N, C-alpha and C positions, 0 to 999 in steps of 0.2 A: 053310493052317496058321494057326491062331488064336493071337494074341499074348496073353500073360498080362497080366491087370490087376494094379494095385498090390496089391490086396487078396489076390491069389493068392500074394504073396510069403510064404514061410514065416514063422510068428510068431517063431521064434527069430531069424531074420535081421532082422526088423523091430525087434526089441527090442535086439539086440546092436549094431546099426549106429547110432551116435550121429547120423550124418547123416540117418538116416531116423526121427528121433523123431516121435512123434505130434503133430499140431497142438494148440496150447493151446486149451482150452475157455473161453468167456466166463464170467467170474464176476460175478454180480449184486452190486454194491456197496451198502452201507447208504445210504438216501436222505438221512438227516441229515448223515452224513459227507460224502456227495457234494455236498450243498449248501454245507457249510462249505468244502470244497476249491475250490468254484467262486467264492468271494468273494476278491477281490484283497487284498493285504496292507494297502493304504492304507484299505480299508473298515474293517478292524479298528481302525486308528488313530483314525478318526473316532468309532467306537463308544466307545472308551476315553475320548476327549475329552468326548463327550456325557454320559458317566456322571460324570466328575470335575467338570465345570463347575458343576452345582447345588451340590455340596458346597463348592466354593471360594467361590461367590457367597454361600452362607449364612454361612460363616465371616466373610467380609468385612462382611456386613450386621450381624451380631452385634457385631463389633469396632467398627464406626462408631457403633452405638447405645450401646454401653457407654461410648464416649468422650464422646458427647453428654450422657449422664446424669451423668457425672463433672463436666463443665463446668457443667451446670445446678446441681448440688449446690454446687459451689464458688461460683457466682454468688449463690445463695440465702444461703449462709453469709456472704458478703461484704456483702449488703444488710441482713441482720438487725440489726446495730447501729444503722443509720439508722432502721429501722422502730421499734425500741425507743426511740430518742432522740426520735422524733416522738410517741410515745404520750402523754406527759403533756399536751401541748397539745390532743391529740384528746380525751382524757378530760375536760379542763376545758371543752371546747366542748360536749360532750354531757351533762355532769354534770347540768344543770338538768332534763334529760328523764328521767334514770334515778334521781334521788334518791327514796328511799322516802318515803311519805306522812308518817310520824311526824316526819321532820326538816324538813318544809315550814314556811315562814313562816306567821304567823297570817293574812296576807292571802290566801295560797293556800287555807288551810283554810276560809275563809268563802265561797269560790266554789262554786257549785252546778253540777254537770254538767248539760248540756242534756238535756232529755228525762227528767228525774227524775220518777218516778210520783207522781200525786196520791193522796190517801187521803180518801175521803168528801168530796170537793170541796176539801180543804185542800191547798195547795201545800207542798212540802218546803223546809225552811230549815236552814241550818247555824248553829251557835252563834256569836255575836259573840266576838271575842277579849277576854278579861277586861281586858287592859291598855288597851283603848279605851273602857271604861265609866266613867261618872261618876255619883255619887250626886245624886239630885234630891229625895229625900224619904225618910221612914222610916215603916214601918208601926207599929201600936200596940205590937207586941212588940219593936220596935227593929230589925226586918229592913230592910236598906238597899234602897231602890228605885233602880235604876240604869238609865241610858240611854247610848247612844253619845254621844261628845263633842258632835257637831254637834246632835243631837236634844236633848240635855240643855240646852245653851246656849240653844237656841231656845225650849224649854218654859219655862225660868225667865224669859225675857223675856215670853212670853205670859202666864204666871201673874202677873207684876208688873202687866202692862197690865190684866188682868181685875180684879185687886184694886183698881186705880185706878178702875175703873168700878163698884166695889161688888159684884163677883162673886167668890165664894170657890171657886176650883178646888182639887180635892184629887186628888193622884196616888195611885191605889190599887195599881197593879201596873205594872212595867216589864219589864226583862230577866228571862227565865226560862231555866234550863238545861233540857236534855232530860230529865234525871232528875227535876227538879221538875214538869215537865209530865206525866211518866209517872205520878207519884203523884196529881196533880190529876185526870188523866183516868180512871184505873182505880179509884181509891179512891172518888171521888164517884159513878162509875157503879154501884159495888156498893151504896153507901148509898141511892141513888135507884132502884135496880133498873132501870137503863137498859142497853140493848144498846149496843155500840160505835157503831152507826149513829145511835142516838138521842142518845147523848152527844156525838157529833161535830157535832150541830146547834148546840150551845152551847159546846163546847170542842174545840180542835184536838187530834188525836192527837199523841203524842210525836214530835218531829222534824218536825212540820208546823205549828207555831205561829209566828205573826209575832213573838211575844215573844222567840223565840230570836235574832232579828236585832239586838236592842237598839234598834230604831227604833220599836217599838210600845208603847203604854201604855193602861191603863184609867184614865179620869178620872171623878171624882164631884163632887158638889156638897156643900161643907162645911156649908151651911145646911140641907140636906135629905138626910141620910145614908140614910134609908129608901129612897130612890129609886135608890141606887147599885147598879150591876150588874143593873139591870132595865130593861125597856122604858119604864117610867114616868120614867126619867131624861130622856126627851125633853121633859118638861113643866117641867123645872127651868130656873132662870135661867142656870145654868152651861151647859147644852146650847144654849140660845138664843144665848148669847154666843159659844160655839164655832162655831155655824153661821154667824155673821156675821163672825167674826174669825180663826178658826183658819188659814185659807189664807194669811193675811198672814205667818204664822210657819212655813209649810211643812208644816202638819198637815192631814190629811183623815180622814174616817170610813172605816174599812176595810170594814164590812159594812152598807151601807144596806139598805133594804127591797128585796126582789126582786133581790138581788145575783146575778151570774152564777155564783158558786161554790155557790149553794144553801145558804149558811150562814145561820143565824137572824139576824134584825135585831139589831144590837148598837150602840145609840147611844152607849154609853160607851167603845167601842174605837176609838182613833185611832192613826194611824201617821204618822211623819215621812217626807216625800218631798221635802225641801228641799235635797238635794245630789245629785251625780251617783251616788254609791254607793247611797244609799237608793232613788233613782228606778229604777236598774237592777235592784236586788234585787226590788222589788215589781212593776214593770211588765213586766219580762221574763217573770215568772211568769204575769201576767194575759194576756199576748198569746199564751201557749201554748194549744194546743187542749185543751179539757176537755169532758167529757160534758154540761156544763151550758150550753155556748155553741153556738148554732146559727149555722153559717156561711151567708151568703146564697147 
């Protein structure tokens, strides 16, 4: 006799009997949900802390920097009165270096910057301060002929010595302004149909004449006026006397024959080099490199 298997139990009986309920089937859970369920509670706590920590750190950093900025501003505002108080002494210390040129003293205005350009072989010169000039003679029209104090004093002594030797020195020209030199240079160039380069052989361009310094002068012979301002002046008694005695009084001829500047021979043009200022003005210019000087 064969025993019935469980499946042979009538369906009605299997359903109605609670003790014989069907076994539960396995339900496949969501993988994401299953992963979350597998994390212990303290893991979530660490995750929350990891998220909050940067926010807290950032807020602390901003707070510290804001505090530091406030302290720096307060320190700056505290130091400002001291800086302002020190400003007058600082300004007075640097004032000589920032003073505008028009307010400079006459001594400053007479100084020539190093490396100033030459023009047709003539060096550039500034005008002598008018307050330092002294009259040494007058032209036929009453025009005052002036030189700087030291040059004027020395010339008058030299003139007296020459007259004592029977030589009549005549001062023809002394200090000239740049405006006067401009008229002399350009107007005569037009009258003689000379180019600037041709005119520069016998007359310096404006701003480049030794006469601007108040130390240079043109000398003639009162007993032979026809020789004045020409190379024939070298044949006069006045020139011969100057050749022998001018150096005793601090004077020298500016443009001898074959002079390094390439200027025409001018036996009548003499300059004073008898003190520190005049010596520096002329010889600093001469020692500058020019196209006419050949270096060894």
